[in-house]
C-alpha positions as CSV (number, residue, x, y, z in Angstrom):
1,M,-7.0,22.1,14.8
2,T,-4.3,23.0,17.4
3,D,-1.5,20.8,18.5
4,E,-3.6,19.8,21.5
5,T,-6.5,18.7,19.4
6,W,-4.8,17.4,16.2
7,W,-6.3,13.9,16.8
8,R,-10.0,14.9,16.9
9,Q,-10.4,14.9,13.1
10,A,-7.2,13.2,12.0
11,A,-6.8,10.8,9.1
12,V,-4.7,8.0,10.6
13,Y,-2.9,5.4,8.5
14,Q,-2.3,2.1,10.2
15,I,1.0,0.4,9.3
16,Y,1.5,-3.3,10.0
17,P,5.4,-3.0,10.0
18,R,6.3,-6.5,9.0
19,S,4.2,-6.2,5.8
20,F,4.8,-2.5,4.8
21,A,8.3,-2.2,3.4
22,D,11.4,-4.3,3.6
23,S,14.6,-2.2,3.6
24,N,17.2,-5.0,3.7
25,G,15.8,-7.8,1.6
26,D,15.2,-10.4,4.4
27,G,11.5,-10.7,3.5
28,L,10.3,-8.9,6.6
29,G,9.2,-5.3,6.7
30,D,11.1,-3.0,9.1
31,L,11.4,0.5,10.5
32,P,13.9,1.7,8.0
33,G,11.4,0.5,5.4
34,V,8.8,2.8,6.9
35,T,11.2,5.7,6.9
36,S,11.9,5.1,3.2
37,R,8.2,5.4,2.4
38,V,7.6,8.7,4.3
39,P,7.4,10.6,1.0
40,Y,4.6,8.3,-0.1
41,L,2.7,8.9,3.2
42,K,3.2,12.6,2.9
43,E,1.8,12.6,-0.7
44,L,-1.1,10.4,0.4
45,G,-2.0,13.2,2.8
46,V,-2.5,11.4,6.2
47,D,-2.2,13.3,9.5
48,A,-0.7,10.4,11.5
49,V,0.5,6.8,11.3
50,W,-0.3,4.1,13.8
51,L,2.3,1.4,14.0
52,S,1.2,-2.1,15.0
53,P,3.8,-3.7,17.4
54,F,7.4,-3.6,16.4
55,Y,8.8,-4.8,19.7
56,P,10.9,-8.0,20.3
57,S,8.5,-10.9,19.8
58,A,8.4,-14.6,18.9
59,L,5.5,-13.8,16.7
60,A,3.1,-16.2,18.3
61,D,0.4,-13.6,17.6
62,G,1.8,-11.3,14.9
63,G,3.9,-9.3,17.3
64,Y,1.2,-8.8,20.0
65,D,3.2,-11.3,22.2
66,I,5.8,-8.8,23.5
67,D,9.1,-9.7,25.1
68,D,10.2,-6.2,25.9
69,Y,7.9,-3.1,25.7
70,R,10.8,-0.7,25.5
71,D,12.9,-2.0,22.6
72,V,12.7,-2.8,18.9
73,D,12.7,-6.3,17.5
74,P,16.2,-6.6,16.0
75,R,14.7,-8.1,12.8
76,L,12.8,-4.8,12.4
77,G,15.6,-2.4,13.4
78,T,17.0,-0.6,16.4
79,L,15.9,2.2,18.7
80,D,18.1,4.5,16.6
81,D,16.1,3.4,13.6
82,F,12.9,4.2,15.5
83,D,14.2,7.7,16.3
84,D,15.1,8.3,12.6
85,M,11.6,7.1,11.6
86,V,9.9,9.5,14.0
87,A,12.1,12.4,12.9
88,A,11.3,11.7,9.2
89,L,7.5,11.4,9.9
90,H,7.5,14.6,12.0
91,G,9.5,16.3,9.4
92,A,6.7,15.5,6.9
93,G,4.1,16.8,9.3
94,I,2.9,13.4,10.3
95,K,2.2,12.4,13.9
96,V,3.2,9.0,15.3
97,I,1.0,6.6,17.3
98,V,2.3,3.3,18.6
99,D,0.6,0.2,20.0
100,I,0.6,-0.5,23.7
101,V,-0.5,-4.1,24.6
102,P,-1.2,-4.0,28.4
103,N,-3.5,-7.1,28.8
104,H,-0.7,-9.6,28.5
105,T,3.0,-10.0,27.9
106,S,4.7,-12.8,26.0
107,D,5.9,-15.9,27.7
108,R,9.5,-14.8,27.0
109,H,9.1,-11.6,28.9
110,E,11.6,-11.4,31.8
111,W,8.8,-11.2,34.3
112,F,7.2,-14.4,33.1
113,V,10.5,-16.2,32.9
114,E,11.0,-15.1,36.5
115,A,7.5,-16.2,37.5
116,L,8.0,-19.7,36.1
117,A,11.3,-20.0,38.0
118,S,9.7,-18.8,41.3
119,P,7.5,-20.8,43.7
120,K,3.8,-20.6,44.2
121,G,2.7,-17.5,46.1
122,S,5.8,-15.5,45.1
123,P,5.8,-11.8,44.2
124,A,7.0,-12.8,40.7
125,R,3.9,-14.9,40.1
126,D,1.6,-12.3,41.5
127,R,2.3,-10.1,38.4
128,Y,0.3,-12.6,36.4
129,I,-2.9,-14.7,37.0
130,F,-1.9,-18.0,38.5
131,R,-4.3,-20.4,40.2
132,D,-4.0,-23.8,41.7
133,G,-5.4,-26.6,39.5
134,T,-8.4,-28.6,40.5
135,G,-8.6,-32.3,41.4
136,P,-6.6,-34.1,44.0
137,D,-3.2,-33.4,42.4
138,G,-4.0,-30.1,40.7
139,S,-3.9,-31.8,37.3
140,E,-7.2,-30.2,36.1
141,P,-7.5,-26.5,35.1
142,P,-9.0,-24.0,37.6
143,A,-12.0,-23.4,35.2
144,D,-13.3,-24.7,31.9
145,W,-12.6,-21.4,30.1
146,Q,-11.6,-21.4,26.5
147,S,-9.0,-19.1,24.8
148,T,-10.3,-16.9,22.0
149,F,-7.7,-18.6,19.8
150,G,-9.0,-22.0,20.6
151,G,-8.2,-24.6,23.3
152,P,-8.1,-24.1,27.1
153,A,-7.5,-20.6,28.5
154,W,-5.5,-22.1,31.4
155,H,-2.0,-23.6,31.0
156,P,-0.2,-25.8,33.5
157,V,3.3,-25.0,34.7
158,G,4.1,-28.4,36.3
159,D,3.8,-27.6,40.0
160,G,0.0,-27.8,40.4
161,Q,-0.5,-24.2,39.3
162,W,-1.9,-22.9,36.0
163,Y,-1.8,-19.4,34.4
164,Y,-4.6,-17.7,32.5
165,H,-4.2,-16.5,28.9
166,F,-7.2,-15.2,27.0
167,F,-5.3,-15.3,23.8
168,A,-2.5,-17.7,22.9
169,R,-0.7,-19.7,25.6
170,E,2.4,-17.6,24.8
171,Q,0.5,-14.5,26.0
172,P,-0.1,-14.8,29.7
173,D,-2.5,-12.2,31.1
174,L,-1.1,-9.6,33.5
175,N,-2.5,-9.1,37.0
176,W,-3.5,-5.4,37.1
177,H,-4.0,-5.5,40.9
178,N,-0.2,-5.7,41.2
179,P,1.5,-2.3,41.7
180,D,4.6,-3.5,39.7
181,V,2.4,-3.8,36.6
182,H,1.0,-0.2,37.1
183,A,4.5,1.2,37.6
184,D,6.1,-0.6,34.6
185,F,3.5,0.6,32.1
186,L,3.8,4.2,33.4
187,T,7.5,3.8,32.6
188,T,6.7,2.5,29.2
189,L,4.4,5.4,28.3
190,R,7.0,7.9,29.4
191,F,9.8,6.0,27.5
192,W,8.0,6.3,24.1
193,S,6.6,9.8,24.8
194,D,10.2,11.0,25.5
195,R,11.2,9.6,22.1
196,G,8.6,11.8,20.4
197,V,5.6,9.5,20.2
198,D,2.4,11.6,19.9
199,G,-0.1,9.0,21.0
200,F,-1.0,5.4,21.8
201,R,-3.4,2.8,20.6
202,I,-4.4,0.6,23.5
203,D,-4.9,-3.1,22.7
204,V,-7.7,-4.9,24.5
205,A,-8.4,-1.8,26.5
206,N,-11.6,-3.3,28.0
207,G,-9.8,-6.4,29.4
208,L,-7.2,-5.2,31.9
209,A,-9.2,-5.0,35.1
210,K,-10.3,-8.4,36.4
211,N,-12.0,-9.6,39.6
212,L,-11.2,-13.3,40.1
213,G,-11.8,-14.9,43.4
214,Q,-10.6,-18.4,44.4
215,E,-14.0,-19.8,43.2
216,L,-14.0,-19.2,39.5
217,P,-17.3,-19.3,37.5
218,S,-17.8,-21.7,34.7
219,T,-17.9,-20.7,31.0
220,A,-21.7,-21.0,31.1
221,E,-21.9,-18.8,34.2
222,L,-19.6,-16.2,32.6
223,A,-21.7,-16.1,29.5
224,A,-24.8,-15.4,31.6
225,M,-23.2,-12.4,33.4
226,P,-24.2,-8.9,32.3
227,L,-21.6,-6.7,30.6
228,D,-22.6,-3.7,32.8
229,G,-19.3,-3.0,34.5
230,S,-19.4,-5.8,37.0
231,H,-18.3,-8.7,34.8
232,P,-15.2,-10.4,36.3
233,L,-13.2,-10.3,33.0
234,W,-14.5,-7.6,30.7
235,D,-15.3,-3.9,30.6
236,R,-15.2,-3.5,34.4
237,D,-15.8,0.0,35.8
238,D,-12.5,-0.1,37.6
239,V,-10.5,-0.4,34.4
240,H,-11.0,3.4,34.1
241,D,-8.9,3.9,37.3
242,I,-6.0,2.6,35.3
243,Y,-6.6,5.1,32.5
244,R,-7.0,8.0,34.8
245,E,-3.6,7.1,36.1
246,W,-2.3,7.1,32.5
247,R,-3.8,10.4,31.8
248,T,-1.6,12.0,34.5
249,V,1.4,10.8,32.4
250,F,-0.1,12.0,29.1
251,N,-0.7,15.4,30.6
252,E,3.0,15.7,31.6
253,Y,3.8,16.5,28.0
254,T,3.1,19.5,25.8
255,P,1.1,18.9,23.8
256,A,-0.6,16.2,25.9
257,R,-0.2,12.7,24.6
258,F,-3.3,11.1,23.0
259,A,-4.7,7.6,23.2
260,V,-7.4,5.6,21.5
261,A,-8.9,2.5,23.0
262,E,-9.5,-0.8,21.2
263,A,-12.6,-1.7,23.3
264,W,-15.1,-4.1,21.8
265,V,-17.9,-3.0,24.1
266,E,-21.6,-2.0,23.8
267,A,-22.0,1.4,22.2
268,D,-23.3,3.0,25.4
269,R,-20.2,1.9,27.3
270,R,-17.7,3.2,24.8
271,S,-17.7,6.8,25.9
272,R,-16.1,6.0,29.2
273,Y,-12.9,5.0,27.4
274,A,-13.0,8.3,25.4
275,S,-13.4,10.6,28.4
276,A,-11.1,13.6,28.9
277,D,-9.7,12.2,32.1
278,G,-9.1,8.8,30.5
279,L,-7.7,7.8,27.1
280,G,-9.5,10.5,25.1
281,Q,-10.8,8.5,22.2
282,A,-12.2,5.0,21.5
283,F,-12.6,2.9,18.4
284,N,-16.0,2.7,16.9
285,F,-16.2,-0.5,14.9
286,D,-19.8,-0.2,14.0
287,L,-19.3,0.7,10.3
288,L,-16.8,-2.1,10.0
289,R,-19.5,-4.6,11.0
290,A,-22.3,-2.9,9.0
291,D,-23.7,-3.9,5.6
292,F,-23.5,-1.6,2.7
293,D,-26.8,-0.1,3.6
294,A,-27.9,3.5,3.9
295,C,-30.2,3.0,6.9
296,Q,-27.5,1.1,8.9
297,F,-24.9,3.7,8.1
298,R,-27.2,6.6,9.1
299,D,-28.1,5.0,12.4
300,I,-24.5,4.2,13.2
301,I,-23.3,7.7,12.4
302,A,-26.0,9.4,14.4
303,V,-25.5,7.2,17.5
304,N,-21.7,7.5,17.5
305,L,-21.6,11.3,17.0
306,A,-24.0,11.6,20.0
307,L,-21.9,9.2,22.1
308,A,-18.6,11.1,21.2
309,A,-20.2,14.4,22.1
310,S,-21.4,13.1,25.5
311,A,-17.8,12.1,26.3
312,G,-16.3,15.4,25.0
313,S,-14.4,13.3,22.4
314,S,-14.6,12.9,18.7
315,S,-15.8,9.8,17.0
316,T,-13.7,7.3,15.0
317,W,-14.5,5.6,11.8
318,V,-13.0,2.3,10.6
319,L,-13.7,0.1,7.6
320,S,-10.6,-2.1,7.6
321,N,-7.8,-3.0,9.9
322,H,-5.3,-5.8,10.6
323,D,-7.9,-8.1,12.3
324,V,-10.7,-8.2,9.7
325,I,-11.3,-9.0,6.0
326,R,-10.6,-6.0,3.8
327,H,-13.8,-4.1,3.0
328,A,-13.3,-4.2,-0.7
329,T,-13.8,-8.0,-0.5
330,R,-16.5,-7.9,2.2
331,Y,-18.6,-5.7,0.0
332,G,-18.3,-8.0,-3.0
333,L,-19.4,-11.2,-1.3
334,P,-22.6,-12.9,-2.3
335,D,-25.6,-12.9,0.1
336,A,-24.0,-10.1,2.1
337,N,-23.4,-6.4,1.7
338,G,-20.3,-6.3,3.9
339,S,-20.9,-8.6,6.9
340,I,-17.7,-9.8,8.5
341,D,-19.5,-12.9,9.7
342,V,-20.3,-13.9,6.1
343,G,-16.7,-13.0,5.3
344,R,-15.5,-15.7,7.8
345,L,-17.7,-18.3,6.0
346,W,-16.1,-17.3,2.7
347,L,-12.6,-17.8,4.2
348,L,-13.6,-21.2,5.6
349,G,-14.9,-22.2,2.2
350,G,-11.5,-21.6,0.6
351,G,-11.4,-17.8,0.3
352,S,-11.3,-17.7,-3.6
353,L,-11.8,-14.4,-5.2
354,D,-13.7,-16.3,-7.9
355,D,-16.5,-16.2,-5.4
356,V,-16.3,-12.4,-5.0
357,D,-17.7,-9.7,-7.3
358,T,-14.4,-7.9,-7.0
359,G,-15.6,-5.0,-9.2
360,L,-18.7,-4.4,-7.2
361,G,-16.8,-4.8,-3.9
362,L,-14.2,-2.2,-5.0
363,R,-16.8,0.2,-6.2
364,R,-18.7,0.0,-2.9
365,A,-15.4,0.3,-1.0
366,R,-14.5,3.5,-2.7
367,A,-18.0,4.9,-2.0
368,A,-17.8,3.9,1.7
369,T,-14.4,5.3,2.1
370,L,-15.3,8.7,0.6
371,L,-18.3,8.8,3.0
372,E,-16.0,7.9,5.9
373,L,-13.6,10.7,5.0
374,A,-16.5,13.2,4.9
375,L,-17.6,12.5,8.5
376,P,-16.6,14.6,11.5
377,G,-14.1,12.7,13.7
378,S,-11.0,10.6,13.0
379,A,-10.8,8.3,10.0
380,Y,-8.6,5.2,10.5
381,L,-7.2,3.8,7.3
382,Y,-5.4,0.5,6.9
383,Q,-2.3,0.0,4.7
384,G,-3.2,-1.2,1.3
385,E,-6.8,-0.1,1.3
386,E,-5.8,3.0,-0.7
387,L,-4.7,0.6,-3.4
388,G,-8.1,-1.1,-3.4
389,L,-6.5,-4.4,-2.3
390,H,-8.7,-7.4,-1.8
391,E,-8.3,-10.0,0.9
392,V,-5.8,-12.8,0.0
393,G,-8.1,-15.5,1.3
394,D,-6.6,-18.6,-0.3
395,L,-3.2,-18.7,1.3
396,A,-1.8,-22.3,1.5
397,P,-1.7,-23.8,5.0
398,E,2.1,-23.8,5.0
399,D,2.1,-20.0,4.4
400,R,-0.2,-19.1,7.2
401,Q,1.1,-17.5,10.4
402,D,-2.0,-16.6,12.5
403,P,-2.4,-18.8,15.6
404,T,-6.2,-18.8,15.2
405,Y,-5.7,-20.9,12.0
406,F,-3.7,-23.5,13.8
407,R,-5.7,-23.5,17.1
408,H,-9.2,-23.1,15.8
409,P,-9.3,-25.5,12.8
410,G,-12.6,-25.5,11.0
411,V,-13.8,-22.5,13.0
412,D,-11.4,-19.6,12.1
413,V,-9.0,-19.3,9.2
414,G,-7.3,-16.3,10.8
415,R,-6.2,-12.8,9.8
416,D,-3.3,-13.5,7.4
417,G,-5.1,-12.5,4.3
418,C,-5.1,-8.8,5.2
419,R,-1.5,-8.9,6.4
420,V,0.1,-10.0,3.1
421,P,2.9,-7.5,2.2
422,I,1.6,-4.7,0.0
423,P,2.8,-4.1,-3.6
424,W,4.9,-1.1,-4.5
425,T,5.9,-2.0,-8.1
426,A,4.4,-4.2,-10.8
427,E,7.6,-6.2,-11.1
428,G,10.0,-8.0,-8.7
429,S,9.7,-11.1,-6.6
430,S,7.8,-9.2,-3.9
431,F,6.4,-6.4,-6.1
432,G,8.8,-3.9,-4.6
433,F,8.1,-4.7,-1.0
434,G,11.8,-5.6,-0.8
435,S,14.7,-6.8,-2.9
436,G,13.8,-10.5,-2.3
437,D,10.8,-12.6,-1.5
438,A,8.2,-11.5,1.1
439,H,7.5,-13.4,4.3
440,M,4.1,-14.3,3.0
441,P,3.4,-15.0,-0.7
442,Q,1.6,-12.3,-2.7
443,P,-0.8,-13.2,-5.5
444,A,0.0,-12.4,-9.1
445,W,-2.9,-9.9,-9.3
446,F,-1.1,-7.7,-6.8
447,G,1.0,-6.3,-9.6
448,E,-2.1,-4.7,-11.2
449,R,-2.8,-2.9,-7.9
450,A,0.8,-1.7,-7.2
451,V,1.6,1.8,-6.2
452,S,3.7,2.4,-9.4
453,V,0.7,1.4,-11.6
454,Q,-1.9,3.4,-9.8
455,D,0.4,6.4,-9.5
456,A,0.0,7.0,-13.3
457,D,-3.7,6.4,-13.4
458,P,-5.7,9.5,-12.4
459,D,-8.8,7.3,-11.8
460,S,-7.0,4.8,-9.5
461,S,-8.0,4.2,-5.9
462,L,-4.7,5.6,-4.8
463,N,-5.3,8.9,-6.5
464,L,-8.9,8.9,-5.2
465,Y,-7.6,8.7,-1.6
466,R,-5.0,11.3,-2.3
467,E,-7.5,13.8,-3.6
468,A,-10.1,13.0,-0.9
469,L,-7.5,13.5,1.9
470,R,-6.4,16.8,0.3
471,L,-10.0,18.0,0.1
472,R,-10.7,16.8,3.6
473,R,-8.0,18.9,5.1
474,E,-9.0,21.9,3.0
475,L,-12.7,21.6,3.9
476,Q,-12.2,20.7,7.6
477,G,-14.6,22.6,9.9
478,G,-16.6,22.0,13.0
479,E,-17.4,18.5,14.3
480,D,-21.0,18.3,13.2
481,L,-23.2,17.6,10.3
482,E,-26.8,18.2,9.2
483,W,-28.8,15.4,7.6
484,V,-30.4,16.2,4.3
485,E,-33.5,14.3,3.3
486,T,-33.2,12.7,-0.1
487,G,-36.6,11.0,-0.6
488,S,-34.9,7.6,-1.0
489,D,-34.1,5.0,1.6
490,D,-31.1,4.1,-0.5
491,V,-29.5,7.5,-0.6
492,L,-27.8,9.1,2.4
493,A,-26.8,12.8,2.4
494,F,-25.5,15.2,5.0
495,R,-24.1,18.7,4.9
496,R,-20.9,19.8,6.6
497,P,-19.8,23.2,7.9
498,G,-18.6,25.3,4.9
499,E,-21.6,24.4,2.8
500,W,-20.5,21.2,1.2
501,L,-22.6,18.1,0.9
502,C,-21.8,14.4,0.9
503,V,-24.2,12.1,-1.0
504,T,-23.9,8.3,-1.1
505,N,-26.1,6.2,-3.4
506,F,-26.3,2.8,-1.7
507,G,-28.9,1.6,-4.2
508,S,-28.7,-0.3,-7.5
509,G,-29.8,2.5,-9.8
510,P,-28.8,6.2,-10.3
511,C,-30.1,9.1,-8.1
512,P,-30.2,12.8,-8.8
513,L,-27.0,14.9,-8.5
514,P,-27.5,17.9,-6.2
515,A,-26.9,21.3,-7.7
516,G,-23.4,22.8,-7.1
517,E,-19.8,22.2,-7.8
518,V,-18.7,18.5,-7.8
519,L,-15.5,18.3,-5.7
520,I,-14.9,14.6,-5.9
521,S,-16.8,11.5,-6.9
522,S,-15.9,7.8,-6.2
523,A,-17.1,6.9,-9.7
524,P,-17.8,9.0,-12.8
525,I,-21.0,11.0,-12.9
526,V,-23.3,9.7,-15.7
527,D,-25.8,12.0,-17.4
528,G,-26.0,14.3,-14.5
529,Q,-26.8,11.6,-12.0
530,V,-25.0,9.8,-9.2
531,P,-24.6,6.1,-10.2
532,A,-25.2,3.2,-8.0
533,A,-22.6,2.5,-5.2
534,T,-21.1,6.0,-5.5
535,T,-20.3,8.9,-3.2
536,V,-20.0,12.4,-4.3
537,W,-19.0,15.6,-2.5
538,V,-20.7,18.8,-3.7
539,R,-20.1,22.4,-2.8
540,G,-22.9,24.9,-2.9
């Protein structure tokens, strides 16, 4: 891969900064903490890191409510600390991707503060989505829409007007018809690019462009509208005008800056976000939502490789991130082979690991990850998955932070369980996360999964990831694969350029081991056969 195409088959490690490493003992992860762990990331073998938001924020939504897009939250460091982190990562040969959140600001952003202090119809309010309330005195919302975090999606400001927020009320949606919004985000993209950032992850990339007249449809009417590019709120065709504008900024740099869209859209609409004149790449969340099932995996892989090729992009593969239950836990839940929907029911039922077959879940997770890393395209890994961490599903109410827990009671427990600070050592009040306690409590079993423990165990999940990532880089070839028929619906196999084979046994019994040199296996080979829930790479 050249510098211009480094992202096409990169292994990208997502860091949730507040829960990665705490350098000053205040309980909150920070940018110097990330810098201190660069040797770990280099040894792990990733090509890039993606940092979730580290900007000034009241943390109404885990940092995705941003006060200032061109600064660092003082609790997490300074711009100088950011520069030091980028220099250390680049020195280790690791690219840097940062989150851009363009659908909404926080309610503490200077623009929104100005909007609230300005009259109806003012230029300041036009940067957001304000509407007059209904009823004789404007005391009713403009529409009956609900926020995804629970409760109304329109909030009154006391003068008869209401503003729209798809997420928390502290996250007012921006009006992308306003030229100020366009100009400010171009400034932001240049600001971070000038500081050495190699790429951007675009949050809610399918939500920016909206077409709202004075007569707003009801929730029922919205639900009946097709998602074909004409919906008033989601995945509108004109959103790509924004990204073509951004591409002109990306191409000002050498190498050109890269971006990946978080766009929860139908598969046949995803390639638009990944086009060469747009963002370049888009997240494919299909494996994340799939059961541990050979037929599902094969269909998803085939469809997404074809879609990526049609866009001139490369596909992306994701099994865990900061918004979903960790896949080691999903794969061990009863009555499901990995469904995130069943995972939500488990959380609502108390989230006890006693209800999870943790051994089976971890075994399947190791197999799925080794398959993921064998695929052409980019693999996105989430911090802690290399340690085989399970979801911390039984956090006490007083320890939870996610707004979905507080605003959607009985419907959604939230995402805190995958955001618990990760363990670095078997001892210490925060298992080496920092010198003091962590901002969320860690369970006692974290000590068994700590980096220091797994470092010394050649069969640990950590060392499996290290070896797989080393081999992945060594074996990297063209962005294609050839399916190999196995004679079993439970066994999936494909060949990659360079004459090596990936075989995953999704079944409950062993399957034959192909002839050749075993390069790596997610579980020990037994009597010359591939055990259940195991992936093996074979050369020859």
